[in-house]
C-alpha positions in Angstrom: 87.3 87.0 66.0 90.6 87.9 67.8 93.7 86.1 69.1 93.2 88.1 72.3 89.5 87.2 72.8 90.2 83.5 71.8 93.0 83.3 74.5 90.8 84.9 77.2 88.0 82.6 76.4 90.4 79.6 76.4 91.8 80.6 79.8 88.2 80.8 81.2 87.6 77.2 80.0 90.8 76.0 81.7 90.0 78.0 84.9 86.5 76.3 84.9 88.1 72.9 84.7 90.3 73.6 87.6 87.4 74.8 89.6 85.6 71.4 88.7 88.6 69.6 89.9 88.7 71.5 93.1 84.9 70.6 93.7 85.5 66.9 93.0 88.4 66.7 95.4 86.6 68.7 98.1 83.6 66.4 98.3 86.3 63.6 99.5 87.1 65.7 102.7 86.5 63.6 105.7 86.5 60.3 103.6 89.1 57.7 103.0 90.9 58.3 100.8 90.6 62.1 101.2 91.2 64.7 98.6 94.5 65.0 96.7 95.8 67.9 98.8 99.0 68.1 96.7 97.2 68.3 93.6 94.9 71.0 95.1 97.9 72.9 96.0 99.3 72.7 92.6 95.9 74.1 91.3 96.1 77.0 93.7 99.8 77.6 92.9 98.7 78.0 89.3 95.5 80.0 90.1 97.5 82.5 92.2 100.2 83.0 89.5 99.2 82.5 85.9 96.0 84.6 85.9 97.6 87.5 87.6 100.8 87.4 85.5 99.2 86.9 82.2 95.3 86.5 82.0 94.3 89.6 84.0 96.8 92.0 82.3 95.3 90.9 79.0 91.8 91.5 80.3 93.1 95.0 81.5 94.0 95.7 77.9 90.7 94.7 76.6 89.0 96.8 79.3 91.1 99.9 78.5 89.8 99.7 74.9 86.2 99.2 76.1 86.5 102.2 78.3 86.0 104.4 75.3 82.7 102.9 74.4 79.4 104.4 75.6 77.9 101.0 76.5 80.8 100.3 78.8 80.1 101.6 82.2 83.5 102.4 83.8 82.0 101.2 87.1 81.5 97.7 85.7 85.2 97.7 84.6 86.3 99.0 88.0 84.3 96.4 89.9 85.6 93.5 87.8 89.1 94.6 88.3 88.5 94.9 92.1 87.3 91.3 92.0 90.6 90.2 90.5 92.2 91.5 93.8 89.6 89.8 96.0 90.1 86.5 94.2 93.8 86.6 94.5 93.7 87.3 98.2 91.1 84.5 98.8 93.2 82.2 96.5 96.3 83.0 98.6 94.5 82.2 101.9 93.3 78.9 100.3 96.7 78.0 99.1 98.0 78.6 102.6 95.3 76.4 104.1 96.4 73.6 101.7 100.0 74.0 102.7 99.0 73.7 106.2 97.1 70.6 105.7 100.1 69.1 103.8 102.3 69.8 106.9 99.4 68.4 109.2 99.0 71.7 111.1 95.5 70.7 112.3 93.2 72.5 109.8 89.6 71.6 110.4 87.9 69.8 107.6 84.8 72.2 107.7 87.3 75.3 107.4 89.0 73.6 104.4 85.8 72.8 102.7 84.2 76.2 103.4 87.2 78.1 102.0 87.2 75.9 99.0 83.6 76.4 98.2 83.9 80.2 98.8 86.8 80.3 96.5 85.2 78.3 93.5 81.8 80.2 94.0 83.5 83.5 93.7 85.5 82.4 90.8 82.5 81.2 89.0 80.5 84.3 89.6 83.5 86.4 88.3 83.8 84.3 85.1 80.1 84.5 84.5 80.1 88.2 85.1 83.0 88.8 82.6 81.7 86.3 79.9 78.0 87.9 80.2 79.2 91.4 80.6 82.3 92.8 79.2 83.5 89.9 77.0 79.9 90.0 75.4 80.0 93.8 75.1 83.5 93.6 73.6 82.4 91.1 71.0 79.4 93.3 70.0 81.1 96.7 70.0 84.7 96.7 69.4 85.5 97.4 65.6 87.8 95.3 63.5 90.5 97.9 63.7 90.3 98.0 67.5 90.5 94.1 67.5 93.6 94.4 65.3 95.3 96.8 67.6 94.7 94.5 70.6 95.9 91.6 68.6 99.0 93.5 67.5 100.1 93.9 71.0 99.3 90.4 72.2 102.3 88.2 73.1 101.2 84.7 73.9 102.4 83.5 77.3 103.1 79.8 77.8 100.4 78.4 80.0 102.4 76.1 82.6 99.5 73.6 82.9 97.6 73.7 79.6 100.3 74.8 77.2 102.5 73.0 74.8 105.2 72.5 77.4 103.8 71.7 80.8 106.1 72.8 83.6 107.6 70.1 85.4 106.0 71.1 88.7 102.5 70.7 87.2 103.1 67.4 85.3 101.1 65.4 87.9 98.3 67.9 87.9 98.1 67.8 84.0 98.0 64.1 84.0 95.2 64.2 86.6 93.3 66.7 84.5 93.8 64.5 81.4 92.3 61.5 83.2 89.1 63.4 84.0 
């Protein structure tokens, strides 16, 4: 269809894998051995950087193209873009909590678990809303010319976890994800 749409869809698959990883680790809270807090921190470093630097701006380009279509309500686009900010803020709070856990600053297990579950639930709702809403609408309404214009301005950004050259700081996380 489009390299832009392919990239956005692939990013969503990667984000879903990371959310699954968070969920698998969180259920270990209060057990021995507990969750891999260092890997969770790496997940959240990624989640609070790559999507905001590359994924969301690419979505913004798609949404700008959709704004001109009668079936795309500007309220839905505005709401999804506002969710990006909410997700980033919650993600940063969760990252701070993980860093406090790593420094043994007395974070309660229930607070850690609650924040993790809130974050993954919000992200999943958001991904679903985009996939079933604006992504579906884009696939159904954008013309070949509009897709070509979006694709012409697309510059693929290297994904530091899932890309060809995994960044050194994410090597352990990448290996853990490869193991399942």
